[in-house]
C-alpha positions as CSV (number, residue, x, y, z in Angstrom):
1,S,10.6,-6.9,-15.2
2,A,7.1,-7.9,-16.7
3,A,7.6,-11.3,-15.3
4,A,7.0,-10.2,-12.0
5,G,4.0,-9.1,-12.6
6,P,0.7,-9.2,-10.1
7,T,2.7,-11.9,-8.0
8,G,5.1,-9.2,-6.9
9,S,2.5,-6.8,-5.0
10,G,0.9,-10.0,-3.4
11,G,3.7,-10.4,-1.7
12,L,4.2,-7.2,0.3
13,S,3.3,-6.7,3.4
14,V,1.3,-3.6,4.6
15,D,3.8,-3.1,7.5
16,E,6.8,-3.1,5.2
17,I,6.1,-0.8,2.4
18,A,6.8,2.8,2.2
19,M,5.1,5.2,-0.3
20,R,7.9,6.9,-2.5
21,G,5.4,8.8,-5.0
22,A,2.1,9.0,-6.7
23,I,1.2,8.8,-10.7
24,E,-2.1,10.5,-11.7
25,G,-3.6,8.2,-14.6
26,R,-6.6,8.5,-16.5
27,T,-8.6,5.7,-14.0
28,G,-7.3,7.7,-10.9
29,W,-3.9,7.9,-8.6
30,S,-1.5,5.1,-8.5
31,A,0.9,4.8,-5.6
32,L,4.8,4.1,-5.9
33,V,5.8,1.8,-3.3
34,R,9.0,0.3,-2.0
35,G,8.9,-3.4,-0.4
36,A,11.5,-4.8,2.0
37,D,13.1,-6.1,-1.0
38,N,14.0,-2.6,-2.2
39,R,12.1,-2.9,-5.2
40,T,9.4,-0.3,-6.6
41,Y,5.7,-1.4,-6.9
42,T,2.7,0.3,-8.5
43,L,-0.4,0.0,-6.6
44,K,-3.8,1.4,-7.2
45,A,-7.3,1.0,-5.3
46,G,-8.2,-2.5,-5.2
47,D,-5.0,-4.1,-5.4
48,D,-4.5,-7.2,-3.1
49,L,-1.4,-6.8,-0.8
50,Y,-0.1,-10.0,1.2
51,D,-2.0,-9.0,4.4
52,G,-4.6,-6.5,2.9
53,T,-5.8,-4.5,-0.1
54,V,-5.4,-0.9,-1.1
55,K,-8.5,1.3,-0.5
56,I,-7.5,4.8,-1.5
57,V,-4.6,6.4,-3.3
58,T,-4.3,10.0,-3.4
59,A,-1.4,12.0,-4.6
60,D,-0.1,12.4,-1.3
61,A,-1.3,9.2,0.5
62,M,-2.8,6.1,0.3
63,V,-5.0,3.9,2.8
64,V,-4.7,0.1,2.9
65,L,-7.3,-2.1,5.0
66,Q,-5.1,-4.2,6.8
67,N,-6.4,-7.8,7.7
68,V,-6.0,-8.0,11.4
69,N,-4.4,-11.5,12.3
70,D,-5.3,-11.4,16.4
71,P,-7.9,-14.0,17.3
72,L,-8.9,-11.8,20.6
73,S,-9.4,-8.9,18.4
74,A,-13.1,-8.1,17.6
75,V,-11.3,-5.9,14.4
76,K,-10.7,-8.1,11.9
77,K,-9.4,-5.1,9.1
78,R,-7.9,-1.7,10.1
79,E,-7.0,1.2,8.1
80,V,-3.3,2.0,7.8
81,K,-2.6,5.2,6.2
82,K,0.8,5.3,4.2
83,L,2.2,9.0,3.5
84,L,4.3,10.2,0.8
85,R,6.2,12.5,3.1
86,P,5.9,11.0,6.7
87,A,8.1,13.9,8.2
88,L,4.9,16.2,7.6
89,E,2.6,14.4,9.8
90,A,4.9,14.4,12.8
91,R,4.5,18.4,13.3
């Protein structure tokens, strides 16, 4: 519903989302992702998640900059790649 609005993706955790599709629009690619709530969300580069930001969306993958919440880690952000077809990467 339209009422869900931007608050929807802001509640999504990087580890909980799965890429289910991609849509090519006038401004580039958008990713269709499924959240832990089994709802589908549309994300594009620059969109904020609960613990990260979408960096890039292509036809078959998306890259998210995830905030690292480990005070002992020198790395504050890490790139997480979500593939549309994860089985292909396993080969």
